[in-house]
C-alpha atoms as a printed R data frame, in Angstrom:
   type eleno elety resid chain resno       x       y       z
1  ATOM     1    CA   UNK     A     1 -25.505  12.265  -3.386
2  ATOM     2    CA   UNK     A     2 -26.218  10.783   0.059
3  ATOM     3    CA   UNK     A     3 -28.984   8.565  -1.319
4  ATOM     4    CA   UNK     A     4 -26.758   7.172  -4.069
5  ATOM     5    CA   UNK     A     5 -23.949   6.588  -1.580
6  ATOM     6    CA   UNK     A     6 -26.301   4.725   0.767
7  ATOM     7    CA   UNK     A     7 -27.667   2.534  -2.038
8  ATOM     8    CA   UNK     A     8 -24.143   1.657  -3.153
9  ATOM     9    CA   UNK     A     9 -23.270   0.908   0.480
10 ATOM    10    CA   UNK     A    10 -26.169  -1.553   0.629
11 ATOM    11    CA   UNK     A    11 -25.001  -3.221  -2.591
12 ATOM    12    CA   UNK     A    12 -21.452  -3.417  -1.193
13 ATOM    13    CA   UNK     A    13 -22.699  -4.948   2.041
14 ATOM    14    CA   UNK     A    14 -21.398  -2.191   4.327
15 ATOM    15    CA   UNK     A    15 -24.800  -0.575   5.007
16 ATOM    16    CA   UNK     A    16 -27.614  -2.731   6.369
17 ATOM    17    CA   UNK     A    17 -31.316  -2.482   5.672
18 ATOM    18    CA   UNK     A    18 -33.017  -2.469   9.052
19 ATOM    19    CA   UNK     A    19 -32.221  -5.626  10.979
20 ATOM    20    CA   UNK     A    20 -32.184  -7.871   7.928
21 ATOM    21    CA   UNK     A    21 -28.986  -9.712   7.010
22 ATOM    22    CA   UNK     A    22 -29.111  -9.748   3.216
23 ATOM    23    CA   UNK     A    23 -26.269 -10.834   0.950
24 ATOM    24    CA   UNK     A    24 -26.461  -9.040  -2.406
25 ATOM    25    CA   UNK     A    25 -24.401 -10.018  -5.432
26 ATOM    26    CA   UNK     A    26 -24.201  -7.607  -8.373
27 ATOM    27    CA   UNK     A    27 -22.702  -8.920 -11.597
28 ATOM    28    CA   UNK     A    28 -22.685  -8.291 -15.318
29 ATOM    29    CA   UNK     A    29 -24.701 -10.820 -17.326
30 ATOM    30    CA   UNK     A    30 -21.716 -11.892 -19.473
31 ATOM    31    CA   UNK     A    31 -19.486 -12.399 -16.447
32 ATOM    32    CA   UNK     A    32 -20.602 -13.988 -13.186
33 ATOM    33    CA   UNK     A    33 -17.839 -12.197 -11.238
34 ATOM    34    CA   UNK     A    34 -19.313  -9.772  -8.643
35 ATOM    35    CA   UNK     A    35 -18.763  -6.077  -9.323
36 ATOM    36    CA   UNK     A    36 -19.901  -4.863  -5.906
37 ATOM    37    CA   UNK     A    37 -17.648  -4.437  -2.901
38 ATOM    38    CA   UNK     A    38 -16.065  -1.055  -3.576
39 ATOM    39    CA   UNK     A    39 -18.866   0.770  -5.370
40 ATOM    40    CA   UNK     A    40 -19.541   3.234  -2.547
41 ATOM    41    CA   UNK     A    41 -15.848   4.120  -2.134
42 ATOM    42    CA   UNK     A    42 -15.397   4.552  -5.882
43 ATOM    43    CA   UNK     A    43 -18.463   6.796  -6.090
44 ATOM    44    CA   UNK     A    44 -17.336   8.989  -3.194
45 ATOM    45    CA   UNK     A    45 -13.822   9.301  -4.642
46 ATOM    46    CA   UNK     A    46 -15.261  10.285  -8.023
47 ATOM    47    CA   UNK     A    47 -17.617  12.806  -6.425
48 ATOM    48    CA   UNK     A    48 -14.834  14.392  -4.395
49 ATOM    49    CA   UNK     A    49 -12.546  14.649  -7.429
50 ATOM    50    CA   UNK     A    50 -15.085  16.093  -9.877
51 ATOM    51    CA   UNK     A    51 -17.382  18.158  -7.646
């Protein structure tokens, strides 16, 4: 669970990778609107509710 949370944090931009400043944009191919930003929070809420 911690690994998934950390990966989602990187995609959301709240967890950094070393000293690099990387801007990641995750989107669905049919829609250019970013889907990242709250992925880590949503995952942790889901985990807490259904664990």
